[in-house]
N, C-alpha and C positions, 0 to 999 in steps of 0.2 A: 158492174163487172160480174161476169159469170164465174161459176166455180172452177171452170177450166182456164180462166184467164191468168196471165202472168201478173204477179204483183209488180208495180213499177220498180221497187227496190231489187227485184230479181235481175233486172236488165240495165238499170241506170242508177247512179248515185246523183242526187239532185239537191238544189237549194234555191231559195227565193229571198230576195230583199226588196222592200217597197217603201214608198213614202207618199203620204197624201199631200196634195197641194195646200200650202198654207191658207187657212181660212175656211177650208172644207172639212166636213166630218167623215166623209167616206170617199174611197178611191174609185175612179172609173177604169183603173187598170186591174186586170185579173189574170189568172193562169189556170191551166188544166194539166194534170198529169194523171193519165188513166190507162191502166193495163187492159189488154185484151188477148185473145188467143195468139200466142207467138209474137207479141209485140207490146209496145207502149206508145201512146200518143202524148206529145208534149205541145202545148199551145200557150201563147200569150195574146191577150185580147185588150184593146184600148178603146173604151167607149168614147165617142166624139165629145169633145169639150171636157167638162169636169162636173163634179157634184153628183146629186142623186140620180139625175137622168142618165148620165154617163155610166154610173154604177149599175143601174137597171139594165141598160143595153149590154154591158159586159156580163152580168149574171145570166141574162137570157141566152146569150151565145155560149157561155160556159156550160150551161145545162145541156144545150144541144150537143156540144162536143162530147160530153160525158156519155150521153145516150147513144151516140153513133160512132164511138171511138174506133171500132174495128173496121169501119169503112175507109175507102181511099181518101187521100187528102183532098182531091178535087171534089169528091162527093160531099165531104164535110163542109167545104166552103159553100156549096149549093144549099145544103140543109140550113146552115147558119144564115145565109142570105135570106132565106124564107122566114126563119124565126125572128130575125132582127127587123123586119120591115115595119113592125108596129112600134119600134123604138127609134132613137135618133141615129142608130147605126154604129158600127165599129170598124176599126182596122185590126188586122191580126196576122200573125205568122204561126204556122204549124209545122211540126216535124213528127213523122211516124217512124219509129224504130222497129225493124223486123229482126227478130232473133233467128228466124228460119234461114235467112240468107245474108245476115250481117250487113244490112243496108239501112239507110235513112232516106226517107222521101220527104222533101220539104217544099213549102210554097208560102208566099206572103202577099197580102193585099194591103196597101197603105204603107205606114212608116214604122212598123215594129222591126227593128234591125235584127238580122240573124247572122251568126258567125260560127263556123266550125273550125276548131283548132286541132291540128293533128298531134297525137302523142309521140309519133316517130320524129325524132329530131332531123332525120334525113328526108322526110316527106317533101314532095314538091307537087303542088304548092303546100306550104306549111299551114296556110289558112284559106278557107273558102267562105265567100260572102253570099248570102241569100239574095237572089234577084227579086226585087219587090215590084209588083204591078201597081200602077196608079189606080185609084178608085176606092170604093168602100163596100163593106159587107152590110146589106140591108137597104142600099140605095143606089149604088153604081158599081155593080160587080163587073170587073173586066173579063176578058178572055183569060181563062185559067191555064196555067202551066205549072207542072210540078217537076222537080229534078230528083233523080234517084242517085245516091252517092254511096259507094262502098265505105264501110267504117270498120275500124279496128278497136280493140280494147284500149281504153284510155283516151280516145278521141273525145273532145269536149264541145258541146253545143252551148251557145249563149244567145238568148233573146233579150232585147232591151227596148222599152217603149221610148217615145220621143221626149220624155222627161229626163232622159239620160243624154249627155253630150255624145255626139256621133263619133268623136275620136276616142271613145273609151278603150278601144282595143290597143292603143299605142303602149299602154303600160302593162299589158297582160302577159308579156313574155317572161316576166319574173314571177316567181312563187306559184307556178302552175301546179305544184305538188300539193297545194292547200286543198281543203275540202271544197266542193262546189258551194256550200253555204258560205264559207269564209270568202271565197272569190266574189260571190254575188254581193256580199256586204261591202267588200272593198270597192267594187265598181260603183255601187250606189253612193258610198261616202265620198268618193273622189270625183264623181262625175254628175251628181244630181244638179239639175238646173235650178230648182226651187221655184219655178214659175208654172209648174204643171205637176200632175201625178207622175210618179216614176216607179218602174218595176223592172227588175233584172232577174232572169231565170237562168241557172247554169245546170247543165246535165252532162255527166261523164258516163260514157258507155262502158258497161261492165261485161257484155257478152262477147262473142266472137273469139278470135285467136289473138295472141300477143302480137 
C-alpha cells in the first residue's frame, strides 16, 4: 500500500470468520483486504482441496492480489492465473470498491459466493448475487466478465467459500445492524458444513452518500 492509498477502514467496515477442516492444521481459504488510491480491494480465495497444498495456492494468489490491488478486477484475475500456475490452483471472488464514484466492481471464478445486501429497505432488488464463471484460476481461466454496481453507504458485501452452506443468506435479513465481524461469525456458526475449510468475509461500505 502506497502512502497515498486509502486505509481499508476509511472506506469499509469489515470482519472475517473462518474454520479449518477437521483433521487439517491449516486452511486453504484466505482473504485479502487491501487499500489503494481511491479504493479498497476485497477478495476471498479458496485453494483447491484442503491442507498445505491448498494453503500454499491461496497464499500465492493472496500475495499477488496485494501487490496489484489498484488494477482492474479482470487484470487481477489474469495476474493471479499466472502466479497460480505452479500451484494446484484456486477459485476466488473479488470486489473493488471505488470511493471516487461510489461503485463496486466484482467478479468470480469458481464457487466463492458473493452477495450484496442493500441498506435501503426500499431498494429493488434488496439483494444482488455475484454471477460466478465456471473454471479455476491457475488452470482453467474462463472468459472474464466484471459487473459494476452503484453502492450507497451501509450496503453490505458478503463472500463465502464452499465450506459454507449455499442457503446462508436466508437468515440474514435479521440483525443486519450488527457489526460485520459479528455477522461473519454468525454465518459461520450457523452454516459451516464441517467437511471442508470455511471462510466468510463481510464488508459494509462507509463511503458515498446516505
